[in-house]
C-alpha positions as CSV (number, residue, x, y, z in Angstrom):
1,M,7.8,28.6,18.8
2,I,5.6,29.4,21.7
3,N,5.3,32.9,20.2
4,T,4.6,31.5,16.8
5,L,1.5,29.1,18.2
6,A,0.4,32.3,20.4
7,D,0.8,34.5,16.9
8,L,-1.1,31.9,15.2
9,K,-3.7,31.3,17.5
10,T,-4.3,35.6,17.4
11,I,-4.6,35.6,14.2
12,A,-7.1,33.2,13.4
13,L,-9.0,34.6,16.1
14,T,-8.6,37.5,14.6
15,A,-9.4,36.4,11.1
16,L,-12.8,34.3,13.0
17,F,-13.9,37.5,14.3
18,N,-12.6,40.3,11.1
19,P,-13.7,40.3,8.3
20,A,-11.6,42.7,7.0
21,F,-8.2,41.1,8.4
22,L,-9.9,37.6,6.6
23,V,-10.3,39.2,3.5
24,V,-6.2,40.8,4.0
25,L,-5.2,36.9,4.4
26,L,-7.2,36.1,1.3
27,I,-5.5,38.7,-0.8
28,L,-2.1,37.8,0.3
29,F,-2.9,34.1,-0.8
30,F,-3.8,34.9,-3.9
31,A,-1.1,37.2,-4.8
32,G,0.8,34.3,-3.8
33,K,-0.6,32.3,-5.5
34,F,-0.7,34.5,-8.6
35,F,3.3,35.1,-8.0
36,G,3.9,31.8,-7.9
37,K,2.3,31.0,-11.8
38,L,5.7,32.6,-12.2
39,T,7.4,29.6,-11.4
40,K,5.5,27.1,-13.7
41,R,6.8,26.3,-16.8
42,L,10.4,28.0,-16.1
43,N,11.8,30.4,-19.2
44,I,14.6,32.7,-19.1
45,W,11.4,35.6,-19.6
46,K,9.6,34.7,-16.4
47,I,13.2,34.0,-14.2
48,L,14.0,37.8,-14.9
49,A,9.8,38.9,-13.9
50,L,10.5,36.8,-10.7
51,A,14.2,38.2,-9.7
52,Y,12.5,42.1,-10.6
53,F,9.3,41.0,-8.8
54,S,11.1,39.7,-5.9
55,L,13.1,43.0,-5.6
56,F,9.8,44.7,-4.7
57,L,8.3,41.4,-2.6
58,Y,11.0,40.3,-0.9
59,P,11.3,43.2,2.0
60,S,7.5,43.4,2.2
61,V,7.2,39.6,2.7
62,R,9.6,39.7,5.4
63,D,8.4,42.3,7.4
64,A,5.1,40.9,7.2
65,G,6.4,38.3,9.9
66,P,6.6,33.9,9.5
67,I,2.9,33.7,9.6
68,L,1.9,36.6,7.4
69,G,4.8,35.9,4.8
70,G,4.0,32.5,5.2
71,I,0.6,32.9,4.0
72,F,1.9,34.5,0.5
73,L,4.6,31.7,0.0
74,L,1.8,29.1,0.9
75,G,-0.2,30.4,-2.6
76,M,2.7,30.2,-4.1
77,A,3.8,26.7,-3.4
78,S,-0.3,25.7,-4.2
79,N,0.9,26.3,-7.9
80,H,2.6,23.3,-7.4
81,T,0.4,20.9,-4.7
82,R,-0.4,18.3,-8.2
83,L,3.5,17.8,-9.1
84,I,4.8,17.5,-5.7
85,F,2.6,14.6,-5.1
86,S,3.1,13.1,-8.1
87,I,7.1,13.5,-7.3
88,F,6.5,12.3,-4.1
89,G,4.4,9.2,-5.2
90,W,6.4,8.3,-8.4
91,A,10.1,8.8,-6.7
92,Q,12.1,6.0,-4.6
93,S,15.1,8.0,-3.3
94,L,15.7,11.9,-3.4
95,G,17.9,11.0,-7.4
96,D,14.7,10.0,-8.4
97,V,13.1,13.6,-6.4
98,I,15.7,15.7,-8.0
99,Y,15.9,13.9,-11.3
100,A,11.8,14.8,-11.2
101,F,13.1,18.6,-11.1
102,R,15.6,18.7,-13.2
103,Y,13.7,16.9,-16.0
104,R,10.3,17.8,-15.9
105,R,9.6,17.1,-19.2
106,A,11.6,13.4,-19.1
107,F,9.6,12.4,-15.4
108,E,5.9,13.2,-16.5
109,D,6.7,10.7,-19.8
110,L,8.2,7.8,-17.9
111,R,5.1,8.4,-15.0
112,R,3.1,8.0,-17.6
113,R,4.6,5.0,-19.3
114,E,4.6,3.3,-15.5
115,Q,1.1,4.0,-15.3
116,E,-0.3,2.4,-18.5
117,Q,1.8,-0.4,-17.8
118,E,0.4,-0.6,-15.0
119,R,-3.3,-1.2,-16.2
120,Q,-1.9,-3.2,-18.8
121,A,-0.6,-5.6,-15.8
122,H,-4.0,-5.5,-14.0
123,E,-5.8,-6.0,-17.5
124,E,-3.8,-9.1,-17.7
125,R,-4.3,-10.4,-14.5
126,R,-8.0,-9.4,-14.8
127,R,-8.0,-11.7,-17.6
128,A,-5.9,-14.8,-16.6
129,Y,-8.1,-14.5,-13.2
130,A,-11.4,-14.8,-15.9
131,E,-9.6,-17.9,-17.8
132,Y,-9.1,-19.5,-14.5
133,D,-12.6,-19.5,-13.3
134,R,-13.9,-20.4,-17.1
135,Q,-12.0,-23.7,-17.3
136,S,-12.6,-24.3,-13.1
137,Q,-16.6,-23.8,-14.0
138,Q,-15.7,-25.8,-17.5
139,Q,-13.8,-29.1,-15.7
140,Q,-16.6,-29.4,-12.9
141,G,-19.0,-29.2,-15.3
142,W,-17.3,-32.4,-17.1
143,R,-16.7,-34.0,-13.2
144,D,-20.8,-34.5,-13.1
145,D,-21.6,-35.2,-17.0
146,A,-19.0,-38.2,-15.5
147,R,-20.9,-38.8,-12.2
148,E,-24.4,-38.8,-13.5
149,H,-23.1,-41.0,-16.4
150,R,-21.6,-43.5,-13.6
151,Q,-24.6,-43.1,-11.8
152,G,-27.1,-43.7,-14.5
153,K,-25.6,-47.1,-15.4
154,G,-28.2,-50.7,-14.4
155,K,-27.0,-54.2,-13.0
156,A,-27.9,-55.0,-16.1
157,E,-24.8,-53.3,-17.7
158,A,-22.6,-55.5,-15.1
159,G,-21.7,-58.2,-18.1
160,G,-20.1,-55.2,-20.4
161,R,-18.3,-53.7,-18.0
162,S,-15.2,-56.0,-17.8
163,A,-15.1,-55.6,-21.6
164,G,-15.8,-52.4,-21.4
165,R,-12.3,-52.6,-18.7
166,G,-10.4,-53.7,-21.5
167,E,-11.0,-51.5,-24.3
168,S,-10.6,-48.7,-21.7
169,A,-6.9,-49.9,-21.2
170,R,-6.4,-49.9,-24.3
171,A,-7.6,-46.5,-24.8
172,G,-5.4,-45.6,-20.9
173,R,-2.5,-47.5,-23.1
174,G,-2.6,-45.2,-26.5
175,A,-3.6,-42.5,-24.3
176,R,-0.5,-42.2,-22.4
177,S,1.3,-43.4,-25.3
178,G,-0.2,-40.5,-27.5
179,S,0.7,-38.2,-24.2
180,Q,4.0,-39.8,-23.7
181,R,5.0,-38.9,-27.4
182,K,3.4,-35.1,-27.3
183,R,5.7,-34.7,-24.1
184,T,8.6,-35.7,-25.9
185,N,8.1,-33.2,-29.0
186,Q,7.0,-30.4,-26.3
187,Q,10.4,-31.1,-24.8
188,Q,12.6,-31.4,-28.0
189,N,10.3,-27.8,-29.2
190,R,11.9,-25.8,-26.4
191,T,15.3,-28.0,-26.8
192,Q,15.4,-26.0,-30.0
193,Q,13.8,-23.0,-29.2
194,A,15.9,-22.4,-26.5
195,P,18.9,-21.1,-27.9
196,A,17.0,-18.3,-29.4
197,Q,15.2,-17.4,-26.0
198,N,18.2,-17.3,-24.2
199,T,20.0,-15.5,-27.1
200,T,17.0,-12.7,-27.0
201,R,17.2,-12.2,-23.1
202,D,21.0,-12.3,-23.0
203,R,20.8,-9.6,-25.7
204,H,18.1,-7.7,-23.3
205,L,20.2,-7.9,-20.5
206,Q,22.8,-6.2,-22.0
207,T,20.8,-3.6,-23.1
208,L,19.8,-2.6,-19.4
209,G,23.6,-3.4,-18.0
210,L,23.0,-6.9,-16.4
211,K,25.3,-10.2,-16.6
212,P,23.3,-12.4,-19.1
213,S,25.1,-15.4,-16.8
214,R,22.9,-14.6,-13.6
215,E,18.9,-14.9,-12.8
216,Y,17.3,-12.1,-11.7
217,T,13.5,-11.5,-10.4
218,A,11.3,-9.4,-11.5
219,A,12.5,-6.5,-9.2
220,E,16.0,-6.1,-10.0
221,I,15.0,-5.9,-13.4
222,K,12.4,-3.1,-12.6
223,K,15.2,-1.0,-10.4
224,V,17.7,-1.4,-13.1
225,Y,15.1,-0.9,-15.9
226,R,14.1,2.6,-14.1
227,K,17.9,3.6,-13.7
228,A,18.1,2.9,-17.6
229,V,16.0,4.3,-18.9
230,M,15.9,8.0,-17.1
231,K,19.4,8.1,-18.1
232,A,18.5,6.6,-21.9
233,H,15.4,9.4,-21.7
234,P,15.8,11.9,-24.5
235,D,15.0,15.0,-22.5
236,A,17.4,13.8,-19.9
237,G,20.4,13.9,-22.1
238,G,20.2,10.0,-23.7
239,T,19.5,9.6,-27.0
240,Q,15.7,8.3,-29.2
241,G,17.4,4.7,-30.0
242,E,18.7,4.3,-26.6
243,F,15.7,4.9,-25.4
244,V,13.5,2.7,-27.5
245,A,16.2,-0.8,-26.8
246,V,15.8,0.5,-23.1
247,V,11.9,0.2,-23.4
248,D,11.8,-3.0,-25.7
249,A,14.0,-4.4,-23.4
250,W,12.7,-4.1,-20.0
251,E,9.1,-5.1,-22.0
252,W,10.5,-8.4,-23.3
253,L,11.7,-9.1,-19.7
254,R,8.9,-8.0,-17.8
255,G,6.5,-10.2,-20.3
256,K,9.0,-13.5,-19.8
257,S,9.3,-12.9,-16.4
């Protein structure tokens, strides 16, 4: 380790004061970058080309030493920097990392879908906050109007307040009666709609492999959905029908959680 650090320091100082040596290092890096392009979107022809060139490059890289050879390998790895960061930012386990490298197209599709879902959720929260602020301002305006109305009453209206209180009481009773009827109707509607909603929920939970008889948090459902959608993706061995069913189940459950 000490010798490696000493060699690295020597190479860095040499490159700093020797432009020709710096050019050699840059050539090594970009040669590795050019060679590493073959490792993107691998197919049979790229694999054969990699195998052929590796027969000549491996001894040279090995003999160049760990630092000079490492610069060449760093150039190769630079082709995958964006992919590596995106995979490790998306993956939640080692299995997810292996899945992303093994099923590249499926990973990219699922990652894009998750980003769209996050944007939609952010937009829904923003609209909800905006609606809440609008309603709060409206209610504050009503309270201000009511306060001004109360303050504007004069002493000449004192005699009519008793009659007004009687009318208000009757109106209040009528409003309460109307509110009670409204709540009763809402409860009846919920009772009538509950079986159909539960049936839909049970079906979507079963699609994700969950038990309908249990209650789940949004995080638990999302975790199970992630595994199910990775397995059902057509590029990872699933079918289009299975994939659509899993996505539909998640969208419905996400909206209800």
